[in-house]
C-alpha positions as a LaTeX table, in Angstrom:
\begin{tabular}{lrrr}
\hline
Residue & $x$ (\AA) & $y$ (\AA) & $z$ (\AA) \\
\hline
Met1 & 9.24 & 204.67 & $-137.96$ \\
Pro2 & 10.83 & 206.95 & $-140.88$ \\
Gln3 & 7.62 & 208.02 & $-142.28$ \\
Gly4 & 6.83 & 207.06 & $-146.36$ \\
Lys5 & 9.54 & 205.06 & $-145.86$ \\
Ala6 & 9.70 & 200.86 & $-146.38$ \\
Tyr7 & 12.36 & 200.59 & $-143.85$ \\
Ala8 & 10.04 & 199.59 & $-140.92$ \\
Gly9 & 8.42 & 197.26 & $-143.49$ \\
Ile10 & 11.85 & 195.74 & $-144.11$ \\
Val11 & 13.60 & 194.99 & $-141.16$ \\
Leu12 & 10.28 & 192.70 & $-139.84$ \\
Val13 & 10.42 & 190.73 & $-143.22$ \\
Leu14 & 14.45 & 190.63 & $-142.87$ \\
Met15 & 13.72 & 189.80 & $-138.83$ \\
Gly16 & 10.52 & 187.59 & $-139.39$ \\
Ser17 & 12.91 & 185.41 & $-141.94$ \\
Val18 & 15.58 & 185.23 & $-139.88$ \\
Asp19 & 12.94 & 183.87 & $-137.06$ \\
Leu20 & 12.07 & 181.75 & $-139.81$ \\
Leu21 & 15.64 & 180.09 & $-141.34$ \\
Thr22 & 16.59 & 179.27 & $-137.53$ \\
Thr23 & 13.61 & 177.96 & $-136.10$ \\
Val24 & 13.18 & 175.88 & $-139.59$ \\
Val25 & 17.31 & 174.57 & $-138.48$ \\
Gly26 & 16.47 & 174.46 & $-134.72$ \\
Val27 & 14.02 & 172.31 & $-135.97$ \\
Val28 & 15.56 & 169.85 & $-138.84$ \\
Tyr29 & 19.19 & 169.93 & $-137.32$ \\
Phe30 & 19.04 & 169.68 & $-133.71$ \\
Arg31 & 15.85 & 168.58 & $-132.21$ \\
Ala32 & 14.14 & 172.21 & $-131.58$ \\
Val33 & 10.57 & 172.54 & $-130.18$ \\
Glu34 & 8.31 & 175.22 & $-131.39$ \\
Cys35 & 7.53 & 177.35 & $-128.44$ \\
Asn36 & 4.20 & 178.66 & $-130.26$ \\
Pro37 & 1.17 & 176.53 & $-129.62$ \\
Leu38 & $-0.17$ & 177.37 & $-132.84$ \\
Leu39 & 2.71 & 176.78 & $-135.07$ \\
Ala40 & 3.75 & 173.89 & $-133.08$ \\
Gly41 & 0.78 & 172.11 & $-133.83$ \\
Ile42 & 0.92 & 173.40 & $-138.18$ \\
Leu43 & 4.60 & 172.04 & $-138.22$ \\
Asn44 & 3.67 & 168.64 & $-136.99$ \\
Ala45 & 1.42 & 168.27 & $-139.39$ \\
Asn46 & 2.88 & 169.60 & $-142.15$ \\
Phe47 & 6.23 & 170.90 & $-142.39$ \\
Val48 & 5.49 & 173.25 & $-145.76$ \\
Gly49 & 2.64 & 175.04 & $-144.83$ \\
Phe50 & 4.45 & 176.28 & $-141.27$ \\
Val51 & 6.86 & 177.51 & $-143.87$ \\
Val52 & 4.24 & 178.73 & $-145.82$ \\
Phe53 & 2.54 & 179.98 & $-142.85$ \\
Lys54 & 5.30 & 181.87 & $-141.68$ \\
Ala55 & 6.62 & 183.16 & $-144.36$ \\
Thr56 & 3.09 & 184.65 & $-145.44$ \\
Ala57 & 2.19 & 186.08 & $-142.07$ \\
Thr58 & 6.32 & 187.74 & $-141.83$ \\
Ile59 & 5.25 & 188.92 & $-145.29$ \\
Phe60 & 2.00 & 190.40 & $-144.33$ \\
Ala61 & 3.70 & 192.24 & $-141.17$ \\
Gly62 & 5.98 & 193.64 & $-143.38$ \\
Leu63 & 3.96 & 195.23 & $-145.61$ \\
Phe64 & 1.00 & 196.58 & $-143.42$ \\
Phe65 & 3.90 & 198.67 & $-141.66$ \\
Tyr66 & 5.24 & 199.81 & $-144.82$ \\
Tyr67 & 0.99 & 200.88 & $-145.93$ \\
Ala68 & 0.54 & 202.10 & $-142.39$ \\
Gly69 & 3.69 & 204.31 & $-143.13$ \\
Lys70 & 3.13 & 204.92 & $-146.92$ \\
Leu71 & $-0.44$ & 206.04 & $-145.75$ \\
Leu72 & 0.29 & 208.34 & $-143.00$ \\
Ala73 & 3.22 & 209.75 & $-144.51$ \\
Lys74 & $-0.01$ & 211.38 & $-147.01$ \\
Val75 & $-1.76$ & 213.55 & $-144.22$ \\
Gln76 & $-1.77$ & 217.08 & $-144.92$ \\
Asp77 & $-2.91$ & 218.25 & $-141.33$ \\
Lys78 & 0.22 & 216.55 & $-139.55$ \\
Thr79 & $-1.16$ & 218.70 & $-136.26$ \\
Ala80 & $-4.42$ & 216.86 & $-136.29$ \\
Lys81 & $-4.71$ & 214.67 & $-132.75$ \\
Ala82 & $-6.00$ & 211.98 & $-134.51$ \\
Tyr83 & $-2.49$ & 212.42 & $-137.07$ \\
Ile84 & $-0.15$ & 212.43 & $-133.77$ \\
Leu85 & $-2.69$ & 209.13 & $-131.42$ \\
Thr86 & $-2.30$ & 206.70 & $-134.70$ \\
Arg87 & 1.62 & 207.48 & $-135.39$ \\
His88 & 2.68 & 207.02 & $-131.69$ \\
Leu89 & 0.92 & 204.16 & $-132.10$ \\
Leu90 & 2.38 & 202.48 & $-134.83$ \\
Arg91 & 5.79 & 202.96 & $-132.89$ \\
Val92 & 4.55 & 201.86 & $-130.58$ \\
Ala93 & 3.32 & 198.70 & $-132.26$ \\
Tyr94 & 6.77 & 198.64 & $-134.33$ \\
Leu95 & 8.98 & 198.87 & $-130.93$ \\
Gly96 & 6.71 & 195.50 & $-129.36$ \\
Ile97 & 6.88 & 193.82 & $-132.12$ \\
Ser98 & 10.73 & 194.19 & $-132.86$ \\
Gly99 & 11.22 & 193.29 & $-128.76$ \\
Phe100 & 9.26 & 191.10 & $-129.84$ \\
Met101 & 11.12 & 189.77 & $-132.25$ \\
Ile102 & 14.73 & 190.44 & $-130.87$ \\
Thr103 & 13.70 & 188.35 & $-128.33$ \\
Val104 & 12.22 & 184.94 & $-130.39$ \\
Leu105 & 15.84 & 185.67 & $-132.23$ \\
Val106 & 18.36 & 185.43 & $-129.42$ \\
Asn107 & 16.37 & 182.55 & $-128.71$ \\
Asn108 & 16.65 & 180.87 & $-131.22$ \\
Phe109 & 20.73 & 181.77 & $-131.56$ \\
Leu110 & 20.44 & 180.63 & $-127.94$ \\
Val111 & 18.57 & 177.50 & $-129.75$ \\
Leu112 & 21.23 & 176.62 & $-132.03$ \\
Ile113 & 24.85 & 176.97 & $-130.73$ \\
Gly114 & 23.27 & 174.53 & $-128.24$ \\
Ile115 & 22.95 & 176.81 & $-124.53$ \\
\hline
\end{tabular}
């Protein structure tokens, strides 16, 4: 994850937005089902609430990584153990979330094309 840049946050927001779009298209046009039990409950109760909740969560995730990278870039002592550990934890979290989102997107597209 590039430090001090919005790259990680933007990528997560884009992936989350595509996830939201493909989920909405799948549910509305292809009778797909939301697999996340929390989001499925929100979707069944209030479609607009589901869209707002999922969009808000996507934006907050992107902002978290943006501001975390920006904060890390301001650290003076880049050799400190706390800095190195925090940078590695942030990268691992970013890679984990990115991997999960890629899996979700592949699943959504497979549902949309009927596989």
